[in-house]
KOLTI-422448 format. One record per residue (C-alpha): x, y, z; residue in one letter; residue number from 1. Coordinates in Angstrom, 2 decimals, decimal comma, padded with zeros to 5 digits. Each point is the difference from the previous one (the first is absolute). Last residue first. Example, Ala and Ser with C-alpha at 12.3 -4.5 7.8 and 13.67 -1.06 7.14 Angstrom:
BEGIN
<site><east>013,67</east><north>-001,06</north><up>007,14</up><type>S</type><seq>2</seq></site>
<site><east>-001,37</east><north>-003,44</north><up>000,66</up><type>A</type><seq>1</seq></site>
REM end
This chain:
BEGIN
<site><east>-059,21</east><north>-017,80</north><up>084,94</up><type>I</type><seq>117</seq></site>
<site><east>-001,75</east><north>001,53</north><up>-003,01</up><type>L</type><seq>116</seq></site>
<site><east>000,47</east><north>-003,07</north><up>-002,23</up><type>S</type><seq>115</seq></site>
<site><east>-001,52</east><north>-002,24</north><up>002,69</up><type>S</type><seq>114</seq></site>
<site><east>-003,13</east><north>002,13</north><up>000,11</up><type>L</type><seq>113</seq></site>
<site><east>-000,39</east><north>-000,01</north><up>-003,78</up><type>V</type><seq>112</seq></site>
<site><east>000,10</east><north>-003,79</north><up>-000,10</up><type>A</type><seq>111</seq></site>
<site><east>-002,28</east><north>-000,31</north><up>003,04</up><type>E</type><seq>110</seq></site>
<site><east>-002,80</east><north>002,11</north><up>-001,50</up><type>D</type><seq>109</seq></site>
<site><east>-000,31</east><north>003,63</north><up>000,89</up><type>L</type><seq>108</seq></site>
<site><east>-003,29</east><north>001,81</north><up>000,57</up><type>Y</type><seq>107</seq></site>
<site><east>-000,18</east><north>-000,99</north><up>003,69</up><type>S</type><seq>106</seq></site>
<site><east>003,44</east><north>001,58</north><up>000,48</up><type>L</type><seq>105</seq></site>
<site><east>-001,39</east><north>003,48</north><up>-000,61</up><type>F</type><seq>104</seq></site>
<site><east>-002,90</east><north>-000,55</north><up>002,40</up><type>V</type><seq>103</seq></site>
<site><east>002,29</east><north>-001,28</north><up>002,74</up><type>E</type><seq>102</seq></site>
<site><east>002,43</east><north>002,89</north><up>-000,53</up><type>L</type><seq>101</seq></site>
<site><east>-002,79</east><north>002,58</north><up>000,13</up><type>P</type><seq>100</seq></site>
<site><east>-000,96</east><north>-001,46</north><up>003,40</up><type>T</type><seq>99</seq></site>
<site><east>-003,33</east><north>-001,71</north><up>000,48</up><type>Q</type><seq>98</seq></site>
<site><east>-002,70</east><north>001,61</north><up>002,08</up><type>Y</type><seq>97</seq></site>
<site><east>-002,65</east><north>-000,31</north><up>-002,72</up><type>H</type><seq>96</seq></site>
<site><east>002,29</east><north>001,90</north><up>-002,40</up><type>L</type><seq>95</seq></site>
<site><east>-001,80</east><north>003,33</north><up>000,57</up><type>S</type><seq>94</seq></site>
<site><east>000,32</east><north>-000,59</north><up>003,78</up><type>K</type><seq>93</seq></site>
<site><east>003,75</east><north>-000,15</north><up>-000,39</up><type>R</type><seq>92</seq></site>
<site><east>002,44</east><north>-002,26</north><up>001,87</up><type>P</type><seq>91</seq></site>
<site><east>003,47</east><north>001,58</north><up>000,42</up><type>I</type><seq>90</seq></site>
<site><east>002,76</east><north>-002,09</north><up>-001,59</up><type>T</type><seq>89</seq></site>
<site><east>000,57</east><north>002,13</north><up>-003,09</up><type>N</type><seq>88</seq></site>
<site><east>000,63</east><north>003,23</north><up>001,94</up><type>R</type><seq>87</seq></site>
<site><east>002,66</east><north>-001,57</north><up>002,26</up><type>K</type><seq>86</seq></site>
<site><east>001,68</east><north>-001,76</north><up>-002,93</up><type>H</type><seq>85</seq></site>
<site><east>000,11</east><north>003,24</north><up>-001,98</up><type>A</type><seq>84</seq></site>
<site><east>001,51</east><north>001,79</north><up>003,01</up><type>I</type><seq>83</seq></site>
<site><east>002,67</east><north>-002,68</north><up>000,37</up><type>S</type><seq>82</seq></site>
<site><east>000,76</east><north>000,09</north><up>-003,71</up><type>S</type><seq>81</seq></site>
<site><east>000,47</east><north>003,78</north><up>000,03</up><type>V</type><seq>80</seq></site>
<site><east>002,42</east><north>-000,30</north><up>002,94</up><type>F</type><seq>79</seq></site>
<site><east>001,87</east><north>-002,89</north><up>-001,68</up><type>S</type><seq>78</seq></site>
<site><east>000,32</east><north>002,11</north><up>-003,15</up><type>Q</type><seq>77</seq></site>
<site><east>001,88</east><north>002,73</north><up>001,91</up><type>D</type><seq>76</seq></site>
<site><east>-001,36</east><north>003,51</north><up>-000,52</up><type>V</type><seq>75</seq></site>
<site><east>002,19</east><north>002,92</north><up>-001,18</up><type>Q</type><seq>74</seq></site>
<site><east>-000,99</east><north>-000,33</north><up>-003,66</up><type>N</type><seq>73</seq></site>
<site><east>-003,56</east><north>000,03</north><up>001,29</up><type>F</type><seq>72</seq></site>
<site><east>000,25</east><north>003,73</north><up>000,67</up><type>D</type><seq>71</seq></site>
<site><east>-002,94</east><north>000,71</north><up>002,33</up><type>M</type><seq>70</seq></site>
<site><east>-002,46</east><north>002,62</north><up>-001,23</up><type>G</type><seq>69</seq></site>
<site><east>-002,80</east><north>-001,26</north><up>002,22</up><type>K</type><seq>68</seq></site>
<site><east>001,34</east><north>-001,94</north><up>002,96</up><type>P</type><seq>67</seq></site>
<site><east>000,80</east><north>-003,74</north><up>-000,16</up><type>L</type><seq>66</seq></site>
<site><east>000,18</east><north>-001,03</north><up>003,67</up><type>G</type><seq>65</seq></site>
<site><east>-002,90</east><north>-002,39</north><up>000,51</up><type>D</type><seq>64</seq></site>
<site><east>-002,55</east><north>002,78</north><up>000,57</up><type>R</type><seq>63</seq></site>
<site><east>000,92</east><north>001,39</north><up>-003,41</up><type>R</type><seq>62</seq></site>
<site><east>-000,68</east><north>-003,43</north><up>-001,50</up><type>L</type><seq>61</seq></site>
<site><east>-003,51</east><north>-000,01</north><up>001,46</up><type>L</type><seq>60</seq></site>
<site><east>-000,74</east><north>003,41</north><up>-001,51</up><type>G</type><seq>59</seq></site>
<site><east>001,34</east><north>-001,12</north><up>-003,38</up><type>N</type><seq>58</seq></site>
<site><east>-002,23</east><north>-003,08</north><up>000,15</up><type>S</type><seq>57</seq></site>
<site><east>-003,06</east><north>002,18</north><up>000,55</up><type>N</type><seq>56</seq></site>
<site><east>000,98</east><north>002,19</north><up>-002,96</up><type>E</type><seq>55</seq></site>
<site><east>000,56</east><north>-003,04</north><up>-002,21</up><type>N</type><seq>54</seq></site>
<site><east>-003,36</east><north>-001,50</north><up>000,95</up><type>L</type><seq>53</seq></site>
<site><east>-001,69</east><north>003,33</north><up>-000,79</up><type>A</type><seq>52</seq></site>
<site><east>001,58</east><north>000,48</north><up>-003,42</up><type>R</type><seq>51</seq></site>
<site><east>-002,75</east><north>001,91</north><up>-001,80</up><type>Q</type><seq>50</seq></site>
<site><east>-000,75</east><north>001,75</north><up>003,31</up><type>S</type><seq>49</seq></site>
<site><east>003,50</east><north>001,50</north><up>-000,19</up><type>P</type><seq>48</seq></site>
<site><east>-001,29</east><north>002,43</north><up>-002,63</up><type>T</type><seq>47</seq></site>
<site><east>002,52</east><north>002,84</north><up>-000,33</up><type>G</type><seq>46</seq></site>
<site><east>001,32</east><north>-001,10</north><up>-003,39</up><type>P</type><seq>45</seq></site>
<site><east>-002,30</east><north>-002,47</north><up>-001,77</up><type>D</type><seq>44</seq></site>
<site><east>001,00</east><north>-003,59</north><up>000,68</up><type>A</type><seq>43</seq></site>
<site><east>002,06</east><north>-001,64</north><up>-002,73</up><type>F</type><seq>42</seq></site>
<site><east>-000,85</east><north>-003,28</north><up>-001,64</up><type>Y</type><seq>41</seq></site>
<site><east>002,22</east><north>-002,82</north><up>-001,19</up><type>I</type><seq>40</seq></site>
<site><east>-001,31</east><north>-003,00</north><up>-001,89</up><type>D</type><seq>39</seq></site>
<site><east>002,37</east><north>-002,94</north><up>000,42</up><type>I</type><seq>38</seq></site>
<site><east>001,51</east><north>-002,09</north><up>-002,80</up><type>D</type><seq>37</seq></site>
<site><east>003,31</east><north>-000,42</north><up>001,88</up><type>H</type><seq>36</seq></site>
<site><east>002,41</east><north>001,50</north><up>-002,54</up><type>Q</type><seq>35</seq></site>
<site><east>-002,54</east><north>002,36</north><up>-001,51</up><type>N</type><seq>34</seq></site>
<site><east>-001,20</east><north>001,48</north><up>003,28</up><type>S</type><seq>33</seq></site>
<site><east>003,51</east><north>000,35</north><up>001,42</up><type>L</type><seq>32</seq></site>
<site><east>001,20</east><north>001,65</north><up>-003,21</up><type>A</type><seq>31</seq></site>
<site><east>-002,94</east><north>002,43</north><up>000,13</up><type>K</type><seq>30</seq></site>
<site><east>000,47</east><north>000,79</north><up>003,70</up><type>W</type><seq>29</seq></site>
<site><east>003,55</east><north>001,32</north><up>-000,33</up><type>N</type><seq>28</seq></site>
<site><east>-000,96</east><north>003,33</north><up>001,59</up><type>S</type><seq>27</seq></site>
<site><east>-001,25</east><north>-001,78</north><up>003,12</up><type>F</type><seq>26</seq></site>
<site><east>002,65</east><north>001,40</north><up>002,37</up><type>E</type><seq>25</seq></site>
<site><east>-000,96</east><north>003,47</north><up>-001,25</up><type>K</type><seq>24</seq></site>
<site><east>-003,11</east><north>-000,09</north><up>002,16</up><type>G</type><seq>23</seq></site>
<site><east>-003,47</east><north>000,26</north><up>-001,54</up><type>C</type><seq>22</seq></site>
<site><east>-001,65</east><north>-002,55</north><up>002,25</up><type>D</type><seq>21</seq></site>
<site><east>-000,10</east><north>-003,59</north><up>-001,13</up><type>F</type><seq>20</seq></site>
<site><east>-002,79</east><north>-002,46</north><up>-000,64</up><type>T</type><seq>19</seq></site>
<site><east>000,84</east><north>-003,57</north><up>-001,02</up><type>M</type><seq>18</seq></site>
<site><east>-001,81</east><north>-002,39</north><up>-002,31</up><type>S</type><seq>17</seq></site>
<site><east>-000,50</east><north>-003,64</north><up>-000,90</up><type>K</type><seq>16</seq></site>
<site><east>002,21</east><north>-001,35</north><up>002,74</up><type>F</type><seq>15</seq></site>
<site><east>000,50</east><north>-003,61</north><up>001,06</up><type>F</type><seq>14</seq></site>
<site><east>-000,14</east><north>-001,49</north><up>-003,51</up><type>H</type><seq>13</seq></site>
<site><east>003,73</east><north>000,37</north><up>-000,68</up><type>R</type><seq>12</seq></site>
<site><east>001,13</east><north>-002,22</north><up>002,89</up><type>P</type><seq>11</seq></site>
<site><east>002,43</east><north>001,74</north><up>002,38</up><type>I</type><seq>10</seq></site>
<site><east>003,76</east><north>000,61</north><up>-000,19</up><type>S</type><seq>9</seq></site>
<site><east>-000,09</east><north>002,05</north><up>-003,21</up><type>E</type><seq>8</seq></site>
<site><east>-002,33</east><north>002,52</north><up>001,64</up><type>L</type><seq>7</seq></site>
<site><east>002,50</east><north>000,50</north><up>002,83</up><type>W</type><seq>6</seq></site>
<site><east>002,94</east><north>000,52</north><up>-002,33</up><type>Q</type><seq>5</seq></site>
<site><east>-001,95</east><north>002,49</north><up>-002,09</up><type>N</type><seq>4</seq></site>
<site><east>-001,14</east><north>001,91</north><up>003,10</up><type>M</type><seq>3</seq></site>
<site><east>003,61</east><north>000,07</north><up>001,21</up><type>R</type><seq>2</seq></site>
<site><east>001,18</east><north>001,42</north><up>-003,34</up><type>Q</type><seq>1</seq></site>
REM end
């Protein structure tokens, strides 16, 4: 449901595909794919190298206080938002030392930007 809400809040052309692991939380992938016209792929079990960026991000999130196996039903949204903000405002070499937030916002025109605020 949260993934649906998030995808509805951003322009449709932002994502062409998504890659998930084989977790049960993605069991409704077909409805998500159809509703948002996104191709969804699944990494082969036991091959974290197929999702290297995701694995690196998971390691960073664990350092920020989200341990593996944590029950997110027990986590306050403001805590999750603060960690997302921290991660999205760190300049990245792969983005020519821009932050992920700066790169994301560069793809939005003013009308879309004002609707997100």
